[in-house]
C-alpha positions as CSV (number, residue, x, y, z in Angstrom):
1,X,18.1,63.7,-11.8
2,X,14.8,63.7,-9.9
3,X,14.5,64.3,-6.2
4,X,13.8,60.6,-5.5
5,X,17.1,59.5,-7.3
6,X,19.3,61.8,-5.3
7,X,21.1,59.9,-2.4
8,X,19.7,61.1,0.9
9,X,21.1,61.1,4.4
10,X,18.5,61.4,7.2
11,X,19.8,63.2,10.3
12,X,18.7,62.0,13.7
13,X,20.0,61.5,17.2
14,X,23.2,59.6,16.5
15,X,26.6,61.2,17.0
16,X,27.5,63.9,14.5
17,X,30.4,62.1,12.9
18,X,28.2,59.1,12.0
19,X,26.3,61.3,9.6
20,X,29.5,62.9,8.3
21,X,30.9,59.5,7.4
22,X,27.6,58.5,5.8
23,X,27.8,61.5,3.6
24,X,31.5,60.9,2.8
25,X,30.8,57.3,1.8
26,X,28.0,58.5,-0.6
27,X,30.2,61.2,-2.1
28,X,33.2,58.9,-2.5
29,X,31.0,56.4,-4.2
30,X,30.7,58.9,-7.1
31,X,27.6,60.8,-6.2
32,X,27.7,64.4,-7.5
33,X,24.7,65.4,-5.4
34,X,23.5,64.7,-1.9
35,X,20.4,65.5,0.0
36,X,20.6,66.0,3.8
37,X,17.3,65.9,5.6
38,X,16.4,66.6,9.2
39,X,13.5,67.7,11.3
40,X,13.0,69.2,14.8
41,X,16.0,69.3,17.0
42,X,18.1,67.5,14.5
43,X,18.1,70.5,12.1
44,X,21.1,72.1,13.9
45,X,23.0,68.8,13.6
46,X,22.2,68.7,9.8
47,X,23.7,72.2,9.4
48,X,26.8,71.1,11.4
49,X,27.2,68.0,9.1
50,X,27.1,70.2,6.0
51,X,29.6,72.7,7.6
52,X,32.1,69.9,8.5
53,X,31.8,68.4,5.0
54,X,32.5,71.8,3.4
55,X,35.3,72.9,5.7
56,X,37.3,69.6,6.3
57,X,36.6,67.3,3.4
58,X,35.2,68.9,0.2
59,X,36.1,72.5,-0.6
60,X,34.2,72.2,-3.8
61,X,30.9,71.1,-2.1
62,X,28.3,73.8,-2.5
63,X,24.8,74.3,-1.1
64,X,22.6,74.2,-4.2
65,X,19.2,74.5,-2.5
66,X,17.6,74.7,1.0
67,X,14.0,73.8,1.6
68,X,12.2,74.6,4.8
69,X,8.9,73.1,5.8
70,X,6.6,71.8,8.5
71,X,5.2,68.3,9.2
72,X,2.1,67.6,11.2
73,X,2.6,64.7,13.5
74,X,0.5,63.2,16.3
75,X,2.0,64.0,19.7
76,X,1.0,62.8,23.1
77,X,-2.8,62.5,23.8
78,X,-3.3,62.4,20.0
79,X,-2.8,66.2,19.7
80,X,-1.4,67.4,16.4
81,X,2.1,68.8,16.6
82,X,3.9,70.8,14.0
83,X,7.6,70.0,13.5
84,X,10.0,72.0,11.4
85,X,11.9,70.3,8.6
86,X,14.9,71.1,6.4
87,X,16.3,69.7,3.2
88,X,19.8,70.8,2.1
89,X,20.8,69.8,-1.4
90,X,24.6,69.7,-1.9
91,X,26.4,69.6,-5.2
92,X,30.1,69.0,-6.1
93,X,31.5,71.5,-8.5
94,X,34.5,69.7,-9.9
């Protein structure tokens, strides 16, 4: 399965459980893999989502890969701003 075919949940500013339920819906729909993406301040929320999924809902959910990166965006006054990114690939074992 290529990276573009893996279901993806983008983490932002909404409440934490909104993203947990989005992930649960995807996994209950039969997906064996799930990609959780976040950038900037949402990175800690993405990690929290993964931890909640593993501890409360899916004991067989494993972190298969973590990719860290940086995106260049235009900030105020057209100044380039570097923003950290994370991609967490989750796989179900059973």
